[in-house]
C-alpha positions in Angstrom: 8.9 96.5 -94.7 9.7 95.9 -91.0 12.0 93.1 -90.0 10.8 90.8 -87.3 12.4 88.2 -85.1 10.6 84.9 -84.5 10.9 84.0 -80.8 9.1 81.1 -79.0 6.0 82.4 -77.3 7.4 82.0 -73.8 10.2 84.4 -74.7 8.4 86.8 -77.0 6.1 88.0 -74.2 9.0 88.7 -71.8 9.0 92.4 -70.8 5.3 93.0 -71.4 3.6 94.8 -68.5 1.9 91.6 -67.2 5.3 89.9 -66.9 7.3 92.7 -65.5 6.6 92.1 -61.8 6.5 88.4 -61.9 10.0 88.3 -63.5 11.7 90.7 -61.1 10.8 90.2 -57.5 13.5 92.7 -56.4 11.6 95.8 -57.4 9.9 98.0 -54.9 8.0 100.0 -57.5 4.3 99.7 -57.4 2.9 98.1 -60.6 0.9 101.3 -61.4 4.0 103.5 -60.9 6.0 101.1 -63.1 3.4 101.3 -65.8 3.6 105.1 -65.8 7.4 105.0 -66.0 7.2 102.6 -68.9 4.7 104.8 -70.7 6.9 107.9 -70.2 9.9 106.1 -71.5 8.0 105.0 -74.6 6.8 108.5 -75.2 10.3 110.0 -74.9 12.2 110.9 -78.0 15.4 109.1 -78.9 17.4 112.2 -77.9 15.6 112.2 -74.5 16.3 108.5 -73.9 20.0 108.9 -74.9 20.3 111.8 -72.5 18.9 109.6 -69.7 21.4 106.9 -70.6 24.2 109.4 -70.6 23.1 110.7 -67.3 22.8 107.3 -65.7 26.2 106.3 -67.1 27.8 109.5 -65.6 26.3 108.6 -62.2 27.4 105.0 -62.4 31.0 106.0 -63.4 31.2 108.6 -60.6 30.0 106.1 -58.1 32.5 103.5 -59.2 35.3 106.1 -59.0 34.2 107.2 -55.5 34.2 103.6 -54.4 37.7 103.1 -55.8 39.0 106.2 -54.0 37.3 105.2 -50.7 38.6 101.7 -50.7 42.1 102.7 -51.8 42.8 106.2 -50.3 46.6 105.7 -50.6 46.5 105.5 -54.4 47.4 108.4 -56.7 44.9 109.8 -59.2 46.6 107.9 -62.0 46.6 104.6 -60.0 42.9 105.1 -59.4 42.3 105.7 -63.1 44.1 102.4 -63.9 42.1 100.6 -61.1 38.9 101.9 -62.6 39.8 100.7 -66.0 40.8 97.3 -64.7 37.6 96.8 -62.7 35.4 97.9 -65.5 37.2 96.9 -68.7 39.6 94.2 -67.7 43.2 93.6 -66.8 44.6 93.7 -70.4 43.4 97.1 -71.1 44.4 98.3 -67.6 48.0 97.1 -68.3 48.0 99.0 -71.6 46.8 102.2 -69.9 49.4 101.7 -67.1 52.2 101.3 -69.7 51.0 104.4 -71.6 50.9 106.5 -68.4 54.5 105.4 -67.6 55.9 106.4 -71.0 
């Protein structure tokens, strides 16, 4: 038996192809190309989708680290690591990382 979630009709249709371009006016993807991309994602196996997520995460992390290094060229590698943690995970965790690195 499949579990289902009851949502109001104005919410339950969000994300359907007919709503995708009206909700996000920042896209430059043609609706036909977008439909193909959605279809390909739906056809992809779980492993393929997880590989895509892992790859996108790797790109995002690398970009964030490059930006840290570019804006703070005077920082050491360890200082950049702490800055990355602070920007992405918060001050408290960054302080714990900093303390761990100092010990």
